[in-house]
N, C-alpha and C positions, 0 to 999 in steps of 0.2 A: 623695386622689387621687396614682396612683402619673404619677408621669414620661412624658412621651409619649417616642415611641421616636427614638433619634436622627436624622436623615435619613442619618448616615452611617455606611453598615452597620458595623457588628459581632460578635464571634459568641455567639449568646444562650446568657446564662447555665443552669444547671440548679440545681434550686433540691432541700427537703428532701419528704417528704410530713407527713404528720398524722404515720404509725405510727412515724415515724423520731423525731418531736418526742415524738412520748409514750414511744419508747422512752428514748432518752435522759432525759426528767424523771423519770420513773419511776426507772430506776439512781439515780440522784444524787439522791434521796429517799430512799431503800433505803441507799442509801450512807452518806449524815449521819448513818443509826439506825445502823449496825453498826458506823462506824469514826468516827464524831464529822467526816469530815473533809469539810468545806462550801467546797467549792471553784468558780471562777467558772465553770468551763467541764467539759465532757462527754464521752468520748469513747466509743462505739461501733463493732458490728460491722454492715452489711448486709449483706442475705442473700445477695450473690455474693463479699462479704469486701471490699467497699473499708472503711478506717475512716473514720469523720467524727468529728469536731469540736463542739459548737454552746456558745453560748456563752449560759449562765443566767442571767436576769432577776431571777433570788431562788433561793435553797436555804436552807430555813427548816424548826427544830422545831418542830410547830404545837401541841402539848399538852405540858404539865405534868411527863405518867407518859414521857416520850421515846419511845415508841412508835410515835410520828406524826409525820411528813416530810412535806412539800411543795416540789416544784420548777418553776419555767415557764420556757418558752425562746417568741420569738417566731419566728412561720413564717414561713420564707425559701425560697419558691416560685421563686427566682430570676428569669425574664422571661416564666413561661409564667402564665394572668391568671387564677389560678388565686383562686376567691373566700376561699381560705383566707390566702393573702398581708395578712402582718402583722399576723395574730392572734395572741391569748395562748394558747398550748397546755403545760397546766399537768399534773400526776397528784399526789396526797397517796397515799402510801403508809402503811398501816398493818403493824407486823408479828402473829402471829397465830400460837397454839401449834400452831395446825395444819398441816400440811404443805400445798406447795402453789402455787399460782399463781390467786387470784381476782379477774374484772375486774367493775367495777359505773359503771355513766354516771353524770359529774358533772353540774353546770352547764354545758346547752352542748352534751353529748355525746347522741343519738337512744336511744330503744329500739325495737327490732323491733317490728312488733304484727301484720304481716301474712307467710302464710309465700311460701315462694319464694326466700329468700335463703337464705348462704350460715348465719346463722345462726336457734339457734330465736327462737319469741316470748316476747318479754319479759325478750330477751337485750339487754344492752349494744352498739350499732351502733359495735361493734370488732371489725374487719376478722378470719379468720382467722392473716392474714401478720402484723401486727402484735403479736397475742395472744403466738406463737409468737416473734417477738422478742423483746419482754416477757419474756418466759418465761423461756428460755435468757439473758439478762442479767443478771436477780434470780439465778437456779439458780447462775448458775458465782459468781456474788458471795457467794450465800450460802456454796459449797462453802470459796473463799477466807474465809471468816470464823469458818470453824466453826461456822457457825448452823445448826439441824435446823430450825425452825422455817418459817411461811408469809407469804403476803403477801398482803395484800386490797390492791389497786389502783385507785383513781378516775380517771378523765382526764377532762377537762374543757377548757372551747372559749370565751373571757370573748368574751359576744354571740355563740355559737353557734346561739342558737335564730330567731334574728336572719338570721344567713347562710344556714343553712339552707332557710328562704323562698328563695333565689332558687336552689337545688338540686332535684332529683328527690327529695330523700326522704320531703317530703310524700306525695309520688302513691306512694314506694314500699312507705308505710307504716310510716315512721322518725319517730315524732312524738320534739318537744321538743326536735331540738335535728340536730346535722352524724352525716356518721358520721367514724370512725378507720380511713381507708384507707392502702393502698400491697403492693406484692409484691416492689419491689425496692428501696425506700424511697429512691429519686432520682427527682423529678418534671424530666421531663424537658421544657422549650419549647417549646409547641404541639403534645405529641406526646397532647394531645386524651385519656390514655388514662382517666384517670378518666369522662372525659362517658362516654368509651363502654362502660366497665362500666355505668353506669349504664343505659343503654340494656340490657343484656341482663340486670342486673337489672330493668326495666321488663317485659322479655318474660316471665322466669321466671318474674316475683312475678304476672303473669295468668294464666300455666297453672297455677299452682299453687291458684291459686285461681276455678278453674271457667272464662278466660273461653277461647275458643277462637276466635273476632273481636278481630284488631286492630286498628287504626288506625295507622300511624306517622307520623307527621306533621314537616313544616321546622319549623315556629313556630307562635303562639296562630292565626291567623288561619285559617290550615289544621286545627289542632284544632277549633275555634269552627263549623267548616264538615262534617268526622267528625260533632260530636256532633251538628249541626243534623239534619245526615242520619239517621242510625242512635237518635237517643238513646245513645249510648256515654256509658256511665261515665267516670271519671279512668281508671277501675285499667284499662282497655283502652285510653287514647292514649297512645302509644310515645315521644318528644317526640326525635323524633333528629337534629334539627340539618340537619346541611349528611352524614349520614353512612348514608346507605340502606346503605353495604355492611355496617356494621355491623350492620344489621338483619337484611340479606337473609343474609349468613352463617352468623351465631345462628343462622337458623332450621333451617341445618341439623342441630341437634344438636335444639334445643328448636322440633317444629314444632308452629303451631296449623293451624285448617281453613282459615280464611281473612284474609288480609293483605291491609288497603285501605292504599295509597300517597295522598297527599295533602301537593301543593306548590304552592309558586308555579309557572306557567306558567315562569318560566330553567330553574331548577331542575330543572325535568319532563322541559326536555331535554334539560339535561346527563344527565342516567339516561340516559334514550333512545341518548344517541349512544356509551352504555356507558361511563360514568364512576360508580366507586364513588363520590367524593367531590367533591360539590355544592359546594365551596364555593372562592370566587373566586380565591383562589392557589397552587391545584391540577388545576383546569377553568375553561376558559371558554365561553362560548353560542356558539353556532356558525351563526351569522347563515347562510352561504351553505350550511350543511347542512341548515335550516330554508327554504330558497328550493327548493332538492329534493325538500325533503317533500311542500312545498306544487304545486310542477309533479309529485308521483307523484298528487297529489290533484286534476289541475284544470285549476292558477294559470294564469294568462295569461305569458306573457316577458316583460310591460310588470311584471305583480304578482313575478315571478319578479324582476326589478333592482332594482324597489324593497326587496321583501324583503332583498337584501345589502347594497344603501344604509341600511336604517332603522339607529338609536341601538341601541335595545334592543330584545331581542324584546315584551316587549308592543306595542311599535307594528308591531312585523310581526304580531304577533298581528289587532294593531285593522284592518291594512292585507288584511289576507287575507281577516278576517271580511268588511271593507266590500266582497268579489269572493263572498261564498258559500263560502268554503275555509276549512272545520273543522280550522285547525291545530292548536285543543285538542285535539280526537278524535285527530288524524295523531300526534302528542307521544304521550298516554296509552299508545295499542296498543303505539307501539315499548318508551316504559321499561317497559307489562308485561310483555312479548316478554324483555326482557330481566331483568327482574328475576323471572322464571319460569325464565328459564336458569341462576338461581343459586341460590334453592330447591327443596324438593324435590316427587316433581311430583302429592303429594296435598296441596298448598297450595295454594288458591283466588288468585291474584288478582288484585285490582283496583286500578285507578288512575285520581288524579284531581289537576286541574288548578285552579288559583285563580291571577284578576286580585289586584291591586293593595288590591282593596275588600275581598278573601275571596271574589269570588264564585266559582262552578263555573264557568272558561268550556271547558272539552274532561273527556272522561270516558271509560274503556275498563273496559269491569264483561262 
């Protein structure tokens, strides 16, 4: 397990993407083949020009004919809670008479099986920017070494198939392992860029496979609620977590016919208040605002005071329902209006709120 965050505030440390790790290891393995240099470190240049040096776990020839080598690094995600932090990322490089760079999925790296991603079906799940990074570094090395041939590059991640089960890859149709990701080469702590990219990919894959009604859900219980209500397949269920804004804004570019938003009552109340990030570090439940909305629905002064003094949003909901005030419906209607202001006019939007048992306690359809 990773160490707990210290109580004393300290600057959060950035890390490196799997794409950067794949570039470092493929370069090191190729350099060993072309120059005989089996160094303990390798340096690459990131897309925005930063120079990065990583320590290699190994760099060795793996073929008696000396035309194949492998190198590995331990992925360091810095202080970001990345599922691949601490994983061994490795590259196996084989020289080829055919010019160019060809990519292959090794153990722990997935293969694309559905349309809608940036890669064609059947391709290894090595995203375009990491491919470009590796190609540029290998071509530069080839030129410096007067090498006219090409490279076959196989990227792997130790235990990647098991780690992938903690990501959205299975739902996106990426089978057999993880994706090699990254657009800048750097992981910013808590930027959640990979999560947001997975949300976008989920919408794109659904559209590419003919799904026109999607449900964006904050967690497992809300997914179960939508699955039970509509009988939706997994490909139509978008795990948005706290990133409602990532769903709504992406639909401007990639619209569907119908969007169902489903989440816990507290999170839906945040969206109703205009927040696009529903995480507690970026938005909070506004109990006084809930009391105002309850008043608009006919709540007594006593109920309004009780809601303002409530400990949780669930308590506020229970108090309101006790007096026949459908606060869940009120919140859902306001959340729907917020969402409608973001998505294109042609997208039908509906919202659902659930309690902690996964029961729908509010809706606006």
